[in-house]
C-alpha positions, 0 to 999 in steps of 0.5 A, a space after each residue: 949721385 942723386 939730384 941735390 935738394 935746395 931744402 931738407 924735406 920732411 922738416 918744419 919751417 916757420 911761415 909767420 908769427 901767430 899774430 900775423 895770420 888773420 882771416 884774410 889770405 896771407 901770401 908767403 913763399 916757403 922753400 920755393 913754394 907759393 902758399 897762402 895762410 889764413 885763420 879758420 873760423 875755429 881759430 886754427 891756421 890753415 895753408 893752401 897752395 897759392 894757385 887758382 885751379 880755375 885759371 892756374 894763377 896765384 
């Protein structure tokens, strides 16, 4: 048998309530992955991996 995954893949997961996401970065751990959420200038929410590629730190 194959390796068991702790979370279903290709699924939607709630990360925050709408009112929680502002212009500043909001850190979350979702399915074992560190991400940051923020609201763009057009009002849409965006998510990025919580890692600085220059120093490989959160």
